[in-house]
Short mmCIF file of the C-alpha atoms (twelve columns), coordinates in Angstrom:
data_MODEL
# 
_entry.id   MODEL 
# 
loop_
_atom_site.group_PDB 
_atom_site.id 
_atom_site.type_symbol 
_atom_site.label_atom_id 
_atom_site.label_alt_id 
_atom_site.label_comp_id 
_atom_site.label_asym_id 
_atom_site.label_seq_id 
_atom_site.Cartn_x 
_atom_site.Cartn_y 
_atom_site.Cartn_z 
_atom_site.pdbx_PDB_model_num 
ATOM 1   C CA . MET A 1   11.435 -4.342  24.226 1 
ATOM 2   C CA . PRO A 2   8.214  -4.618  22.635 1 
ATOM 3   C CA . THR A 3   7.858  -7.047  19.362 1 
ATOM 4   C CA . ILE A 4   7.950  -5.586  16.220 1 
ATOM 5   C CA . THR A 5   5.533  -7.066  13.790 1 
ATOM 6   C CA . THR A 6   5.151  -6.462  9.806  1 
ATOM 7   C CA . SER A 7   2.866  -8.290  7.921  1 
ATOM 8   C CA . VAL A 8   1.934  -8.647  3.439  1 
ATOM 9   C CA . VAL A 9   -0.819 -10.834 2.140  1 
ATOM 10  C CA . LEU A 10  0.299  -13.422 -0.571 1 
ATOM 11  C CA . ASP A 11  -2.268 -14.437 -3.923 1 
ATOM 12  C CA . GLN A 12  -1.163 -17.773 -2.875 1 
ATOM 13  C CA . PRO A 13  -2.817 -20.549 -0.558 1 
ATOM 14  C CA . ALA A 14  -1.072 -20.794 2.886  1 
ATOM 15  C CA . ASP A 15  0.054  -24.385 2.751  1 
ATOM 16  C CA . ARG A 16  2.416  -23.205 -0.822 1 
ATOM 17  C CA . VAL A 17  3.929  -20.122 1.058  1 
ATOM 18  C CA . PHE A 18  4.720  -21.850 4.248  1 
ATOM 19  C CA . SER A 19  6.349  -24.491 2.335  1 
ATOM 20  C CA . TYR A 20  8.960  -22.297 0.731  1 
ATOM 21  C CA . ILE A 21  9.322  -20.091 4.513  1 
ATOM 22  C CA . ILE A 22  10.340 -23.394 5.575  1 
ATOM 23  C CA . ASP A 23  12.755 -24.152 3.224  1 
ATOM 24  C CA . VAL A 24  16.093 -24.217 3.991  1 
ATOM 25  C CA . ALA A 25  17.393 -24.159 0.541  1 
ATOM 26  C CA . ASN A 26  15.332 -20.578 0.246  1 
ATOM 27  C CA . HIS A 27  16.519 -18.741 3.090  1 
ATOM 28  C CA . PRO A 28  19.785 -17.005 0.849  1 
ATOM 29  C CA . ALA A 29  16.762 -16.216 -1.338 1 
ATOM 30  C CA . TRP A 30  14.147 -13.807 1.546  1 
ATOM 31  C CA . GLN A 31  16.907 -14.226 4.350  1 
ATOM 32  C CA . ALA A 32  19.333 -10.737 3.911  1 
ATOM 33  C CA . GLY A 33  22.415 -11.943 4.488  1 
ATOM 34  C CA . ILE A 34  22.988 -15.448 4.649  1 
ATOM 35  C CA . LYS A 35  25.550 -17.260 1.994  1 
ATOM 36  C CA . GLU A 36  25.053 -21.173 2.898  1 
ATOM 37  C CA . ALA A 37  22.278 -22.269 5.001  1 
ATOM 38  C CA . LYS A 38  21.092 -25.715 6.613  1 
ATOM 39  C CA . LEU A 39  18.729 -27.828 8.573  1 
ATOM 40  C CA . THR A 40  20.363 -30.273 10.998 1 
ATOM 41  C CA . PRO A 41  18.971 -32.936 11.596 1 
ATOM 42  C CA . ALA A 42  17.914 -33.627 7.795  1 
ATOM 43  C CA . GLY A 43  14.788 -33.979 6.380  1 
ATOM 44  C CA . PRO A 44  11.554 -32.806 7.391  1 
ATOM 45  C CA . VAL A 45  11.296 -29.937 9.913  1 
ATOM 46  C CA . SER A 46  9.702  -30.299 13.096 1 
ATOM 47  C CA . ALA A 47  10.339 -28.805 16.415 1 
ATOM 48  C CA . GLY A 48  13.920 -28.613 18.125 1 
ATOM 49  C CA . SER A 49  14.970 -28.424 13.897 1 
ATOM 50  C CA . THR A 50  17.998 -26.745 13.800 1 
ATOM 51  C CA . TYR A 51  19.105 -24.493 10.963 1 
ATOM 52  C CA . THR A 52  22.915 -23.522 10.735 1 
ATOM 53  C CA . TYR A 53  23.415 -20.044 8.263  1 
ATOM 54  C CA . ILE A 54  27.066 -18.315 7.228  1 
ATOM 55  C CA . THR A 55  27.088 -15.350 6.332  1 
ATOM 56  C CA . GLU A 56  29.418 -13.152 5.982  1 
ATOM 57  C CA . VAL A 57  30.528 -9.754  7.651  1 
ATOM 58  C CA . MET A 58  33.686 -7.639  6.346  1 
ATOM 59  C CA . GLY A 59  35.607 -10.803 4.652  1 
ATOM 60  C CA . GLN A 60  34.354 -12.867 7.914  1 
ATOM 61  C CA . ARG A 61  31.988 -16.059 7.557  1 
ATOM 62  C CA . ILE A 62  30.181 -16.045 11.440 1 
ATOM 63  C CA . GLN A 63  27.937 -18.754 11.949 1 
ATOM 64  C CA . SER A 64  24.516 -18.805 13.847 1 
ATOM 65  C CA . GLN A 65  21.967 -21.188 14.168 1 
ATOM 66  C CA . MET A 66  17.822 -20.786 14.761 1 
ATOM 67  C CA . GLN A 67  15.605 -23.784 16.351 1 
ATOM 68  C CA . VAL A 68  12.565 -24.520 15.687 1 
ATOM 69  C CA . SER A 69  10.304 -23.734 19.131 1 
ATOM 70  C CA . THR A 70  7.298  -23.163 17.529 1 
ATOM 71  C CA . PHE A 71  6.275  -25.852 14.205 1 
ATOM 72  C CA . LEU A 72  2.273  -26.259 13.765 1 
ATOM 73  C CA . VAL A 73  2.020  -26.898 9.538  1 
ATOM 74  C CA . ASN A 74  0.769  -23.641 6.786  1 
ATOM 75  C CA . GLN A 75  -0.463 -22.141 10.743 1 
ATOM 76  C CA . VAL A 76  2.782  -20.832 12.455 1 
ATOM 77  C CA . TRP A 77  7.060  -21.602 12.689 1 
ATOM 78  C CA . ALA A 78  8.927  -20.212 14.930 1 
ATOM 79  C CA . VAL A 79  12.684 -19.524 15.016 1 
ATOM 80  C CA . LYS A 80  15.042 -19.802 18.149 1 
ATOM 81  C CA . THR A 81  18.615 -18.092 18.302 1 
ATOM 82  C CA . VAL A 82  20.915 -20.309 19.805 1 
ATOM 83  C CA . GLY A 83  24.264 -19.902 21.836 1 
ATOM 84  C CA . VAL A 84  23.524 -15.711 22.188 1 
ATOM 85  C CA . PRO A 85  22.540 -14.798 25.952 1 
ATOM 86  C CA . ASN A 86  19.652 -12.607 24.983 1 
ATOM 87  C CA . ALA A 87  17.457 -15.309 22.062 1 
ATOM 88  C CA . VAL A 88  15.469 -13.239 20.421 1 
ATOM 89  C CA . GLU A 89  11.788 -15.836 18.462 1 
ATOM 90  C CA . THR A 90  11.087 -14.682 14.896 1 
ATOM 91  C CA . ILE A 91  7.312  -15.331 14.602 1 
ATOM 92  C CA . TYR A 92  6.378  -16.441 10.981 1 
ATOM 93  C CA . ARG A 93  2.099  -16.995 11.397 1 
ATOM 94  C CA . PHE A 94  -0.284 -18.151 7.984  1 
ATOM 95  C CA . GLU A 95  -3.744 -17.196 8.161  1 
ATOM 96  C CA . PRO A 96  -6.517 -17.090 5.636  1 
ATOM 97  C CA . ALA A 97  -6.686 -13.686 3.320  1 
ATOM 98  C CA . GLY A 98  -9.702 -14.079 0.550  1 
ATOM 99  C CA . ALA A 99  -7.776 -16.418 -1.458 1 
ATOM 100 C CA . GLY A 100 -4.640 -15.814 -0.054 1 
ATOM 101 C CA . THR A 101 -2.564 -16.335 2.869  1 
ATOM 102 C CA . ARG A 102 -1.263 -13.404 5.469  1 
ATOM 103 C CA . LEU A 103 1.968  -13.917 6.502  1 
ATOM 104 C CA . THR A 104 2.587  -11.893 9.717  1 
ATOM 105 C CA . ILE A 105 6.040  -12.184 10.551 1 
ATOM 106 C CA . ALA A 106 6.928  -10.045 14.446 1 
ATOM 107 C CA . MET A 107 9.950  -11.051 16.389 1 
ATOM 108 C CA . GLU A 108 10.138 -11.321 19.954 1 
ATOM 109 C CA . VAL A 109 13.359 -9.383  22.137 1 
ATOM 110 C CA . PRO A 110 13.564 -9.268  25.272 1 
ATOM 111 C CA . ALA A 111 13.608 -6.872  27.531 1 
ATOM 112 C CA . GLY A 112 16.426 -5.163  28.668 1 
ATOM 113 C CA . ALA A 113 18.389 -7.107  25.962 1 
ATOM 114 C CA . TYR A 114 19.577 -3.655  24.046 1 
ATOM 115 C CA . PRO A 115 20.625 -0.603  25.745 1 
ATOM 116 C CA . ALA A 116 18.258 2.709   26.620 1 
ATOM 117 C CA . ALA A 117 20.225 4.849   24.223 1 
ATOM 118 C CA . VAL A 118 20.384 2.782   21.193 1 
ATOM 119 C CA . GLU A 119 16.270 0.373   21.545 1 
ATOM 120 C CA . GLY A 120 14.920 2.394   19.652 1 
ATOM 121 C CA . MET A 121 17.654 1.982   16.697 1 
ATOM 122 C CA . VAL A 122 18.292 -1.577  17.422 1 
ATOM 123 C CA . LYS A 123 14.586 -2.140  16.730 1 
ATOM 124 C CA . GLN A 124 13.765 -0.337  14.074 1 
ATOM 125 C CA . GLN A 125 16.131 -1.288  11.936 1 
ATOM 126 C CA . MET A 126 14.451 -4.825  13.271 1 
ATOM 127 C CA . LEU A 127 11.609 -3.874  11.726 1 
ATOM 128 C CA . LYS A 128 13.618 -2.815  8.097  1 
ATOM 129 C CA . SER A 129 14.527 -6.343  8.669  1 
ATOM 130 C CA . LEU A 130 11.070 -8.000  8.658  1 
ATOM 131 C CA . GLU A 131 9.824  -5.497  6.224  1 
ATOM 132 C CA . GLU A 132 12.235 -6.004  3.717  1 
ATOM 133 C CA . GLN A 133 11.820 -10.081 4.708  1 
ATOM 134 C CA . ALA A 134 8.106  -10.102 4.000  1 
ATOM 135 C CA . ALA A 135 8.709  -8.074  0.856  1 
ATOM 136 C CA . ARG A 136 11.139 -11.042 -0.962 1 
ATOM 137 C CA . ILE A 137 9.250  -13.251 -0.045 1 
ATOM 138 C CA . SER A 138 6.273  -11.814 -1.098 1 
ATOM 139 C CA . ARG A 139 8.768  -11.175 -4.738 1 
ATOM 140 C CA . LEU A 140 9.554  -14.994 -4.649 1 
ATOM 141 C CA . VAL A 141 6.455  -16.842 -3.565 1 
ATOM 142 C CA . GLY A 142 3.422  -14.284 -3.479 1 
# 
């Protein structure tokens, strides 16, 4: 499956956008469905840090984890799902755009992760999710 990408230009400097996005306390505000979020180990985020999320689906609490795979201050923050057969990596890139920041969010899904019959639908849902994240971040930070 190809990489799924969206981007938005925010009227804020990269350090402000980056700091907002990596702060675990902000994740429930811009990531749909997250009820609780914590960072392990506690303290500053770095490569290898793990975000643990609690979501609720049909009355059931579900725990998931994302591990920071790339961490370049004010440039790139990437997280990869942990403990699943077909790990998905989501990459957030922060680039200058005039006086603001272009935030590009890309999701890399392993080839063959989904059956060909549903791949198009899954891709559409993933793109919709990324666009919603970008819109929320834009409203909250932008």
